[in-house]
C-alpha positions as CSV (number, residue, x, y, z in Angstrom):
1,M,-47.3,-7.0,27.7
2,I,-50.9,-7.0,26.3
3,K,-52.0,-4.4,23.8
4,L,-55.5,-3.6,22.5
5,Y,-56.0,-2.0,19.1
6,N,-59.1,-0.9,17.2
7,R,-59.9,-1.7,13.6
8,L,-57.8,1.3,12.4
9,N,-54.8,-0.2,14.2
10,T,-54.7,2.6,16.7
11,L,-53.6,1.6,20.2
12,I,-56.5,1.9,22.6
13,G,-55.0,0.4,25.8
14,E,-52.4,-1.9,27.2
15,I,-51.4,-3.9,30.3
16,K,-47.9,-3.3,31.5
17,L,-45.8,-4.8,34.3
18,K,-45.6,-1.9,36.8
19,N,-43.5,-3.6,39.6
20,N,-41.8,-6.9,38.9
21,F,-40.9,-7.6,42.5
22,L,-44.5,-7.2,43.8
23,K,-46.2,-8.4,40.5
24,I,-48.2,-5.3,40.1
25,Y,-49.7,-4.8,36.6
26,S,-51.1,-1.5,35.2
27,I,-54.0,-1.1,32.9
28,E,-53.6,2.0,30.7
29,I,-56.2,3.4,28.3
30,N,-55.0,6.1,25.9
31,G,-51.7,6.5,27.9
32,E,-53.5,7.1,31.2
33,E,-53.4,4.5,34.1
34,K,-56.9,3.5,34.8
35,A,-56.4,0.5,37.1
36,T,-53.9,-1.8,38.7
37,I,-53.9,-5.6,39.3
38,N,-51.8,-6.5,42.4
39,A,-51.0,-10.2,41.6
40,I,-51.5,-12.9,39.1
41,P,-54.6,-14.8,40.4
42,M,-54.1,-18.5,40.7
43,L,-56.7,-21.3,40.8
44,D,-57.6,-21.0,44.5
45,L,-58.3,-17.3,44.2
46,K,-62.0,-16.6,43.5
47,Y,-61.8,-12.9,43.8
48,V,-59.7,-10.2,42.1
49,H,-59.8,-6.5,42.9
50,L,-58.8,-3.7,40.5
51,S,-57.6,-0.6,42.4
52,K,-58.2,2.9,41.2
53,I,-61.5,2.0,39.5
54,N,-62.7,-0.2,42.4
55,W,-63.9,-3.2,40.4
56,N,-64.4,-6.6,41.9
57,V,-64.2,-9.8,39.9
58,T,-66.0,-12.8,41.4
59,G,-66.9,-16.2,40.1
60,N,-65.2,-19.1,38.5
61,L,-62.1,-17.5,37.0
62,V,-60.6,-20.8,35.8
63,M,-63.6,-21.6,33.6
64,S,-64.0,-17.9,32.6
65,D,-67.5,-17.6,34.1
66,Y,-67.4,-14.5,36.3
67,H,-69.0,-11.1,37.0
68,V,-67.3,-7.7,37.4
69,T,-69.0,-5.3,39.8
70,K,-68.5,-1.8,41.1
71,E,-70.4,-0.6,44.2
72,G,-72.7,-3.6,43.9
73,K,-73.7,-3.0,40.3
74,E,-72.7,-5.4,37.5
75,I,-70.4,-3.8,34.9
76,L,-69.4,-6.9,33.0
77,C,-70.4,-10.5,32.7
78,V,-68.0,-13.0,31.1
79,Q,-68.9,-16.6,30.2
80,P,-67.6,-19.2,27.8
81,T,-69.2,-19.8,24.5
82,I,-68.7,-21.7,21.3
83,L,-67.8,-19.7,18.2
84,A,-69.0,-20.3,14.7
85,Q,-66.5,-23.0,13.7
86,G,-66.8,-24.8,17.0
87,H,-63.8,-23.2,18.7
88,P,-64.1,-22.1,22.4
89,G,-64.5,-18.4,23.0
90,L,-65.7,-15.9,25.5
91,E,-68.8,-13.8,25.6
92,L,-68.5,-10.4,27.2
93,D,-71.7,-8.5,28.2
94,F,-71.0,-4.9,29.1
95,A,-73.6,-2.8,31.0
96,N,-71.9,0.4,29.6
97,M,-69.7,0.3,26.5
98,D,-67.4,3.0,28.0
99,D,-66.0,0.2,30.2
100,G,-65.2,-1.8,27.1
101,P,-61.4,-1.2,26.8
102,V,-60.6,-1.9,30.5
103,G,-63.0,-4.8,30.6
104,T,-61.6,-6.4,27.5
105,L,-58.0,-6.0,28.7
106,L,-59.0,-7.5,32.1
107,T,-60.7,-10.5,30.4
108,I,-57.7,-11.1,28.2
109,F,-55.3,-10.9,31.2
110,L,-57.4,-13.3,33.3
111,N,-57.8,-15.7,30.4
112,K,-54.1,-15.8,29.7
113,Y,-52.6,-15.9,33.1
114,I,-54.8,-18.1,35.3
115,K,-53.3,-21.6,35.3
116,L,-54.6,-25.0,36.4
117,P,-52.5,-26.9,38.9
118,T,-51.0,-30.3,38.0
119,L,-52.9,-33.1,39.7
120,T,-49.9,-35.3,40.5
121,P,-46.2,-35.0,39.6
122,N,-46.6,-37.9,37.1
123,A,-50.1,-37.2,35.8
124,D,-50.9,-38.6,32.3
125,L,-51.8,-35.2,31.0
126,D,-50.1,-33.1,28.4
127,N,-47.5,-30.8,29.8
128,S,-49.4,-27.5,29.1
129,L,-52.2,-27.4,31.6
130,L,-53.3,-23.9,30.7
131,K,-56.9,-22.8,30.9
132,N,-57.1,-22.2,27.2
133,K,-56.9,-26.0,26.6
134,I,-60.0,-26.8,28.6
135,P,-62.9,-28.1,26.4
136,Y,-66.1,-26.3,27.0
137,L,-68.5,-29.1,27.8
138,N,-71.1,-27.2,29.9
139,N,-74.5,-26.1,28.9
140,F,-74.0,-22.5,27.5
141,K,-77.7,-21.6,27.0
142,S,-77.9,-19.7,30.3
143,K,-77.2,-16.0,30.0
144,C,-75.7,-13.8,32.7
145,N,-78.3,-12.3,35.0
């Protein structure tokens, strides 16, 4: 489903659908299952838990402004940013680079699969209301604490 490669085009990790009926996804690093995500989080969900590694994701998932913690300690901070040519992007701040592959796959997964609801059935919005279309208009000078 989602694959992460390094600069030498070697597969580092991937997210696979583990159980289609229950919507359980598996995060695998170097062929070993490291964590599972039990459902696709939607807009009203402000909390995601990754089993096996016991990570908790809290914050504004829709705007990609959230923190990942384990046992009360912050592992990863994700926030929107503006890239060099003015395109929206995400800034990932890892406490420990060993958590990089799992954190990166988690961020890609949440960024890709969280959807905005339609406001009304006949809203004058374009038909793809995916989060990736949101313009980043907030003040991005604040850093994660």
